[in-house]
Backbone as XML, in Angstrom:
<?xml version="1.0"?>
<chain id="A" units="angstrom">
  <residue number="1" name="UNK">
    <atom name="N" x="36.332" y="55.388" z="20.513"/>
    <atom name="CA" x="37.204" y="55.134" z="19.386"/>
    <atom name="C" x="38.611" y="54.900" z="19.897"/>
  </residue>
  <residue number="2" name="UNK">
    <atom name="N" x="39.180" y="53.782" z="19.549"/>
    <atom name="CA" x="40.528" y="53.496" z="20.025"/>
    <atom name="C" x="41.538" y="53.681" z="18.900"/>
  </residue>
  <residue number="3" name="UNK">
    <atom name="N" x="41.132" y="54.388" z="17.864"/>
    <atom name="CA" x="42.019" y="54.584" z="16.721"/>
    <atom name="C" x="42.963" y="55.752" z="16.983"/>
  </residue>
  <residue number="4" name="UNK">
    <atom name="N" x="44.099" y="55.418" z="17.594"/>
    <atom name="CA" x="45.053" y="56.463" z="17.964"/>
    <atom name="C" x="45.578" y="57.224" z="16.759"/>
  </residue>
  <residue number="5" name="UNK">
    <atom name="N" x="45.750" y="56.530" z="15.633"/>
    <atom name="CA" x="46.299" y="57.205" z="14.459"/>
    <atom name="C" x="45.352" y="58.291" z="13.961"/>
  </residue>
  <residue number="6" name="UNK">
    <atom name="N" x="44.057" y="58.077" z="14.088"/>
    <atom name="CA" x="43.083" y="59.096" z="13.682"/>
    <atom name="C" x="43.238" y="60.327" z="14.565"/>
  </residue>
  <residue number="7" name="UNK">
    <atom name="N" x="43.354" y="60.108" z="15.864"/>
    <atom name="CA" x="43.468" y="61.227" z="16.803"/>
    <atom name="C" x="44.732" y="62.030" z="16.530"/>
  </residue>
  <residue number="8" name="UNK">
    <atom name="N" x="45.847" y="61.327" z="16.331"/>
    <atom name="CA" x="47.111" y="62.007" z="16.063"/>
    <atom name="C" x="47.027" y="62.793" z="14.756"/>
  </residue>
  <residue number="9" name="UNK">
    <atom name="N" x="46.452" y="62.169" z="13.735"/>
    <atom name="CA" x="46.374" y="62.840" z="12.437"/>
    <atom name="C" x="45.450" y="64.060" z="12.484"/>
  </residue>
  <residue number="10" name="UNK">
    <atom name="N" x="44.334" y="63.941" z="13.185"/>
    <atom name="CA" x="43.408" y="65.078" z="13.332"/>
    <atom name="C" x="44.112" y="66.236" z="14.032"/>
  </residue>
  <residue number="11" name="UNK">
    <atom name="N" x="44.826" y="65.930" z="15.113"/>
    <atom name="CA" x="45.518" y="66.966" z="15.860"/>
    <atom name="C" x="46.642" y="67.604" z="15.038"/>
  </residue>
  <residue number="12" name="UNK">
    <atom name="N" x="47.414" y="66.768" z="14.353"/>
    <atom name="CA" x="48.505" y="67.297" z="13.532"/>
    <atom name="C" x="47.973" y="68.186" z="12.416"/>
  </residue>
  <residue number="13" name="UNK">
    <atom name="N" x="46.860" y="67.779" z="11.824"/>
    <atom name="CA" x="46.255" y="68.575" z="10.761"/>
    <atom name="C" x="45.805" y="69.925" z="11.320"/>
  </residue>
  <residue number="14" name="UNK">
    <atom name="N" x="45.157" y="69.903" z="12.465"/>
    <atom name="CA" x="44.671" y="71.140" z="13.076"/>
    <atom name="C" x="45.817" y="72.089" z="13.405"/>
  </residue>
  <residue number="15" name="UNK">
    <atom name="N" x="46.931" y="71.527" z="13.822"/>
    <atom name="CA" x="48.066" y="72.347" z="14.236"/>
    <atom name="C" x="48.787" y="73.026" z="13.071"/>
  </residue>
  <residue number="16" name="UNK">
    <atom name="N" x="48.434" y="72.672" z="11.839"/>
    <atom name="CA" x="49.020" y="73.337" z="10.675"/>
    <atom name="C" x="48.409" y="74.719" z="10.461"/>
  </residue>
  <residue number="17" name="UNK">
    <atom name="N" x="47.302" y="74.985" z="11.135"/>
    <atom name="CA" x="46.558" y="76.229" z="10.907"/>
    <atom name="C" x="46.623" y="77.138" z="12.118"/>
  </residue>
  <residue number="18" name="UNK">
    <atom name="N" x="46.518" y="78.441" z="11.858"/>
    <atom name="CA" x="46.497" y="79.391" z="12.977"/>
    <atom name="C" x="45.076" y="79.570" z="13.504"/>
  </residue>
  <residue number="19" name="UNK">
    <atom name="N" x="44.082" y="79.188" z="12.705"/>
    <atom name="CA" x="42.688" y="79.342" z="13.120"/>
    <atom name="C" x="42.399" y="78.536" z="14.385"/>
  </residue>
  <residue number="20" name="UNK">
    <atom name="N" x="41.423" y="79.018" z="15.120"/>
    <atom name="CA" x="40.887" y="78.267" z="16.246"/>
    <atom name="C" x="39.997" y="77.157" z="15.683"/>
  </residue>
  <residue number="21" name="UNK">
    <atom name="N" x="40.247" y="75.916" z="16.098"/>
    <atom name="CA" x="39.459" y="74.782" z="15.612"/>
    <atom name="C" x="38.936" y="74.044" z="16.836"/>
  </residue>
  <residue number="22" name="UNK">
    <atom name="N" x="37.620" y="74.124" z="17.019"/>
    <atom name="CA" x="37.005" y="73.560" z="18.219"/>
    <atom name="C" x="35.968" y="72.525" z="17.823"/>
  </residue>
  <residue number="23" name="UNK">
    <atom name="N" x="36.050" y="71.385" z="18.476"/>
    <atom name="CA" x="35.109" y="70.298" z="18.227"/>
    <atom name="C" x="34.039" y="70.318" z="19.307"/>
  </residue>
  <residue number="24" name="UNK">
    <atom name="N" x="32.775" y="70.292" z="18.872"/>
    <atom name="CA" x="31.677" y="70.213" z="19.830"/>
    <atom name="C" x="31.090" y="68.810" z="19.769"/>
  </residue>
  <residue number="25" name="UNK">
    <atom name="N" x="31.084" y="68.144" z="20.895"/>
    <atom name="CA" x="30.483" y="66.821" z="21.010"/>
    <atom name="C" x="29.462" y="66.908" z="22.132"/>
  </residue>
  <residue number="26" name="UNK">
    <atom name="N" x="28.194" y="66.891" z="21.766"/>
    <atom name="CA" x="27.132" y="67.116" z="22.729"/>
    <atom name="C" x="27.383" y="68.446" z="23.424"/>
  </residue>
  <residue number="27" name="UNK">
    <atom name="N" x="27.606" y="68.470" z="24.738"/>
    <atom name="CA" x="27.761" y="69.768" z="25.411"/>
    <atom name="C" x="29.221" y="70.103" z="25.697"/>
  </residue>
  <residue number="28" name="UNK">
    <atom name="N" x="30.143" y="69.314" z="25.150"/>
    <atom name="CA" x="31.561" y="69.559" z="25.409"/>
    <atom name="C" x="32.209" y="70.254" z="24.228"/>
  </residue>
  <residue number="29" name="UNK">
    <atom name="N" x="33.129" y="71.141" z="24.533"/>
    <atom name="CA" x="33.906" y="71.829" z="23.501"/>
    <atom name="C" x="35.378" y="71.489" z="23.705"/>
  </residue>
  <residue number="30" name="UNK">
    <atom name="N" x="36.020" y="71.002" z="22.651"/>
    <atom name="CA" x="37.398" y="70.550" z="22.766"/>
    <atom name="C" x="38.259" y="71.217" z="21.704"/>
  </residue>
  <residue number="31" name="UNK">
    <atom name="N" x="39.422" y="71.701" z="22.132"/>
    <atom name="CA" x="40.391" y="72.241" z="21.189"/>
    <atom name="C" x="40.976" y="71.058" z="20.411"/>
  </residue>
  <residue number="32" name="UNK">
    <atom name="N" x="40.765" y="71.054" z="19.104"/>
    <atom name="CA" x="41.183" y="69.922" z="18.283"/>
    <atom name="C" x="42.715" y="69.809" z="18.244"/>
  </residue>
  <residue number="33" name="UNK">
    <atom name="N" x="43.398" y="70.873" z="18.597"/>
    <atom name="CA" x="44.865" y="70.829" z="18.606"/>
    <atom name="C" x="45.402" y="70.067" z="19.814"/>
  </residue>
  <residue number="34" name="UNK">
    <atom name="N" x="44.523" y="69.732" z="20.739"/>
    <atom name="CA" x="44.911" y="69.007" z="21.950"/>
    <atom name="C" x="44.648" y="67.513" z="21.784"/>
  </residue>
  <residue number="35" name="UNK">
    <atom name="N" x="45.720" y="66.739" z="21.712"/>
    <atom name="CA" x="45.559" y="65.286" z="21.555"/>
    <atom name="C" x="44.820" y="64.704" z="22.759"/>
  </residue>
  <residue number="36" name="UNK">
    <atom name="N" x="45.151" y="65.181" z="23.948"/>
    <atom name="CA" x="44.494" y="64.661" z="25.152"/>
    <atom name="C" x="42.991" y="64.910" z="25.115"/>
  </residue>
  <residue number="37" name="UNK">
    <atom name="N" x="42.599" y="66.117" z="24.687"/>
    <atom name="CA" x="41.180" y="66.427" z="24.585"/>
    <atom name="C" x="40.465" y="65.492" z="23.618"/>
  </residue>
  <residue number="38" name="UNK">
    <atom name="N" x="41.127" y="65.187" z="22.503"/>
    <atom name="CA" x="40.521" y="64.293" z="21.519"/>
    <atom name="C" x="40.378" y="62.880" z="22.076"/>
  </residue>
  <residue number="39" name="UNK">
    <atom name="N" x="41.381" y="62.419" z="22.810"/>
    <atom name="CA" x="41.329" y="61.061" z="23.361"/>
    <atom name="C" x="40.103" y="60.873" z="24.239"/>
  </residue>
  <residue number="40" name="UNK">
    <atom name="N" x="39.748" y="61.916" z="24.991"/>
    <atom name="CA" x="38.628" y="61.768" z="25.918"/>
    <atom name="C" x="37.289" y="62.050" z="25.255"/>
  </residue>
  <residue number="41" name="UNK">
    <atom name="N" x="37.313" y="62.525" z="24.012"/>
    <atom name="CA" x="36.080" y="62.962" z="23.367"/>
    <atom name="C" x="35.662" y="62.091" z="22.199"/>
  </residue>
  <residue number="42" name="UNK">
    <atom name="N" x="36.633" y="61.648" z="21.398"/>
    <atom name="CA" x="36.285" y="60.892" z="20.194"/>
    <atom name="C" x="36.003" y="59.444" z="20.550"/>
  </residue>
  <residue number="43" name="UNK">
    <atom name="N" x="34.879" y="59.235" z="21.206"/>
    <atom name="CA" x="34.462" y="57.878" z="21.569"/>
    <atom name="C" x="33.044" y="57.684" z="21.066"/>
  </residue>
  <residue number="44" name="UNK">
    <atom name="N" x="32.770" y="56.503" z="20.595"/>
    <atom name="CA" x="31.418" y="56.226" z="20.114"/>
    <atom name="C" x="31.109" y="56.974" z="18.840"/>
  </residue>
  <residue number="45" name="UNK">
    <atom name="N" x="29.911" y="56.823" z="18.360"/>
    <atom name="CA" x="29.529" y="57.401" z="17.086"/>
    <atom name="C" x="28.772" y="58.697" z="17.221"/>
  </residue>
  <residue number="46" name="UNK">
    <atom name="N" x="29.273" y="59.586" z="18.052"/>
    <atom name="CA" x="28.599" y="60.873" z="18.195"/>
    <atom name="C" x="28.581" y="61.639" z="16.882"/>
  </residue>
  <residue number="47" name="UNK">
    <atom name="N" x="27.667" y="62.552" z="16.774"/>
    <atom name="CA" x="27.700" y="63.518" z="15.678"/>
    <atom name="C" x="28.472" y="64.718" z="16.207"/>
  </residue>
  <residue number="48" name="UNK">
    <atom name="N" x="29.523" y="65.040" z="15.523"/>
    <atom name="CA" x="30.375" y="66.131" z="15.975"/>
    <atom name="C" x="30.157" y="67.369" z="15.133"/>
  </residue>
  <residue number="49" name="UNK">
    <atom name="N" x="30.355" y="68.511" z="15.769"/>
    <atom name="CA" x="30.331" y="69.778" z="15.036"/>
    <atom name="C" x="31.692" y="70.425" z="15.185"/>
  </residue>
  <residue number="50" name="UNK">
    <atom name="N" x="32.162" y="71.021" z="14.099"/>
    <atom name="CA" x="33.460" y="71.667" z="14.116"/>
    <atom name="C" x="33.271" y="73.159" z="13.891"/>
  </residue>
  <residue number="51" name="UNK">
    <atom name="N" x="33.849" y="73.943" z="14.786"/>
    <atom name="CA" x="33.779" y="75.400" z="14.691"/>
    <atom name="C" x="35.176" y="75.908" z="14.373"/>
  </residue>
  <residue number="52" name="UNK">
    <atom name="N" x="35.317" y="76.587" z="13.239"/>
    <atom name="CA" x="36.629" y="77.059" z="12.805"/>
    <atom name="C" x="36.568" y="78.568" z="12.599"/>
  </residue>
  <residue number="53" name="UNK">
    <atom name="N" x="37.463" y="79.287" z="13.267"/>
    <atom name="CA" x="37.495" y="80.748" z="13.145"/>
    <atom name="C" x="38.933" y="81.209" z="13.039"/>
  </residue>
  <residue number="54" name="UNK">
    <atom name="N" x="39.223" y="82.032" z="12.049"/>
    <atom name="CA" x="40.560" y="82.576" z="11.926"/>
    <atom name="C" x="40.910" y="82.911" z="10.496"/>
  </residue>
  <residue number="55" name="UNK">
    <atom name="N" x="42.142" y="83.387" z="10.295"/>
    <atom name="CA" x="42.558" y="83.875" z="8.983"/>
    <atom name="C" x="42.628" y="82.799" z="7.904"/>
  </residue>
  <residue number="56" name="UNK">
    <atom name="N" x="42.889" y="81.549" z="8.309"/>
    <atom name="CA" x="42.979" y="80.476" z="7.317"/>
    <atom name="C" x="41.851" y="79.456" z="7.512"/>
  </residue>
  <residue number="57" name="UNK">
    <atom name="N" x="40.697" y="79.972" z="7.944"/>
    <atom name="CA" x="39.572" y="79.092" z="8.285"/>
    <atom name="C" x="39.102" y="78.246" z="7.099"/>
  </residue>
  <residue number="58" name="UNK">
    <atom name="N" x="39.069" y="78.825" z="5.899"/>
    <atom name="CA" x="38.573" y="78.058" z="4.747"/>
    <atom name="C" x="39.453" y="76.845" z="4.466"/>
  </residue>
  <residue number="59" name="UNK">
    <atom name="N" x="40.754" y="77.059" z="4.466"/>
    <atom name="CA" x="41.683" y="75.947" z="4.238"/>
    <atom name="C" x="41.597" y="74.940" z="5.378"/>
  </residue>
  <residue number="60" name="UNK">
    <atom name="N" x="41.465" y="75.440" z="6.591"/>
    <atom name="CA" x="41.389" y="74.555" z="7.757"/>
    <atom name="C" x="40.134" y="73.687" z="7.696"/>
  </residue>
  <residue number="61" name="UNK">
    <atom name="N" x="39.009" y="74.271" z="7.316"/>
    <atom name="CA" x="37.754" y="73.509" z="7.217"/>
    <atom name="C" x="37.889" y="72.380" z="6.211"/>
  </residue>
  <residue number="62" name="UNK">
    <atom name="N" x="38.489" y="72.697" z="5.069"/>
    <atom name="CA" x="38.651" y="71.695" z="4.011"/>
    <atom name="C" x="39.542" y="70.541" z="4.499"/>
  </residue>
  <residue number="63" name="UNK">
    <atom name="N" x="40.662" y="70.885" z="5.099"/>
    <atom name="CA" x="41.607" y="69.869" z="5.569"/>
    <atom name="C" x="40.998" y="69.018" z="6.677"/>
  </residue>
  <residue number="64" name="UNK">
    <atom name="N" x="40.277" y="69.653" z="7.600"/>
    <atom name="CA" x="39.685" y="68.905" z="8.701"/>
    <atom name="C" x="38.571" y="67.987" z="8.201"/>
  </residue>
  <residue number="65" name="UNK">
    <atom name="N" x="37.773" y="68.480" z="7.242"/>
    <atom name="CA" x="36.716" y="67.640" z="6.674"/>
    <atom name="C" x="37.323" y="66.387" z="6.045"/>
  </residue>
  <residue number="66" name="UNK">
    <atom name="N" x="38.440" y="66.563" z="5.362"/>
    <atom name="CA" x="39.086" y="65.426" z="4.702"/>
    <atom name="C" x="39.615" y="64.411" z="5.700"/>
  </residue>
  <residue number="67" name="UNK">
    <atom name="N" x="40.257" y="64.889" z="6.760"/>
    <atom name="CA" x="40.856" y="63.956" z="7.718"/>
    <atom name="C" x="39.775" y="63.229" z="8.528"/>
  </residue>
  <residue number="68" name="UNK">
    <atom name="N" x="38.687" y="63.918" z="8.870"/>
    <atom name="CA" x="37.596" y="63.239" z="9.576"/>
    <atom name="C" x="36.946" y="62.188" z="8.676"/>
  </residue>
  <residue number="69" name="UNK">
    <atom name="N" x="36.726" y="62.533" z="7.402"/>
    <atom name="CA" x="36.103" y="61.592" z="6.464"/>
    <atom name="C" x="36.990" y="60.371" z="6.263"/>
  </residue>
  <residue number="70" name="UNK">
    <atom name="N" x="38.284" y="60.592" z="6.188"/>
    <atom name="CA" x="39.244" y="59.501" z="5.984"/>
    <atom name="C" x="39.115" y="58.448" z="7.080"/>
  </residue>
  <residue number="71" name="UNK">
    <atom name="N" x="38.805" y="58.902" z="8.279"/>
    <atom name="CA" x="38.700" y="57.990" z="9.425"/>
    <atom name="C" x="37.238" y="57.650" z="9.755"/>
  </residue>
  <residue number="72" name="UNK">
    <atom name="N" x="36.352" y="57.916" z="8.798"/>
    <atom name="CA" x="34.936" y="57.571" z="8.934"/>
    <atom name="C" x="34.281" y="58.181" z="10.172"/>
  </residue>
  <residue number="73" name="UNK">
    <atom name="N" x="34.640" y="59.425" z="10.455"/>
    <atom name="CA" x="34.030" y="60.141" z="11.573"/>
    <atom name="C" x="33.061" y="61.170" z="10.996"/>
  </residue>
  <residue number="74" name="UNK">
    <atom name="N" x="31.855" y="61.150" z="11.550"/>
    <atom name="CA" x="30.830" y="62.100" z="11.076"/>
    <atom name="C" x="31.100" y="63.468" z="11.662"/>
  </residue>
  <residue number="75" name="UNK">
    <atom name="N" x="31.114" y="64.464" z="10.797"/>
    <atom name="CA" x="31.362" y="65.811" z="11.285"/>
    <atom name="C" x="30.523" y="66.806" z="10.503"/>
  </residue>
  <residue number="76" name="UNK">
    <atom name="N" x="30.019" y="67.790" z="11.195"/>
    <atom name="CA" x="29.335" y="68.898" z="10.550"/>
    <atom name="C" x="30.172" y="70.139" z="10.803"/>
  </residue>
  <residue number="77" name="UNK">
    <atom name="N" x="30.576" y="70.803" z="9.738"/>
    <atom name="CA" x="31.335" y="72.032" z="9.901"/>
    <atom name="C" x="30.345" y="73.190" z="9.954"/>
  </residue>
  <residue number="78" name="UNK">
    <atom name="N" x="30.362" y="73.882" z="11.081"/>
    <atom name="CA" x="29.422" y="74.949" z="11.327"/>
    <atom name="C" x="29.905" y="76.211" z="10.621"/>
  </residue>
  <residue number="79" name="UNK">
    <atom name="N" x="29.058" y="76.756" z="9.776"/>
    <atom name="CA" x="29.423" y="77.976" z="9.065"/>
    <atom name="C" x="29.034" y="79.183" z="9.896"/>
  </residue>
  <residue number="80" name="UNK">
    <atom name="N" x="29.872" y="80.211" z="9.833"/>
    <atom name="CA" x="29.517" y="81.413" z="10.569"/>
    <atom name="C" x="30.610" y="81.887" z="11.467"/>
  </residue>
</chain>
């Protein structure tokens, strides 16, 4: 994916929350707050899983789901 605006927006959205937000793509785990990590990971049409843990996890999950959907990225938010 060469959509830099999606990567920046995903990272900025994640950074609004104190929760840990980790993207799993196949066997890699990436801190969504890291733009560099996203650049090397958000390529192709992988199915991504998002793991969110922390005090504002519910709000973070909602916001992240919205920003991924906006950029037509498939994501599964893992509950638990």
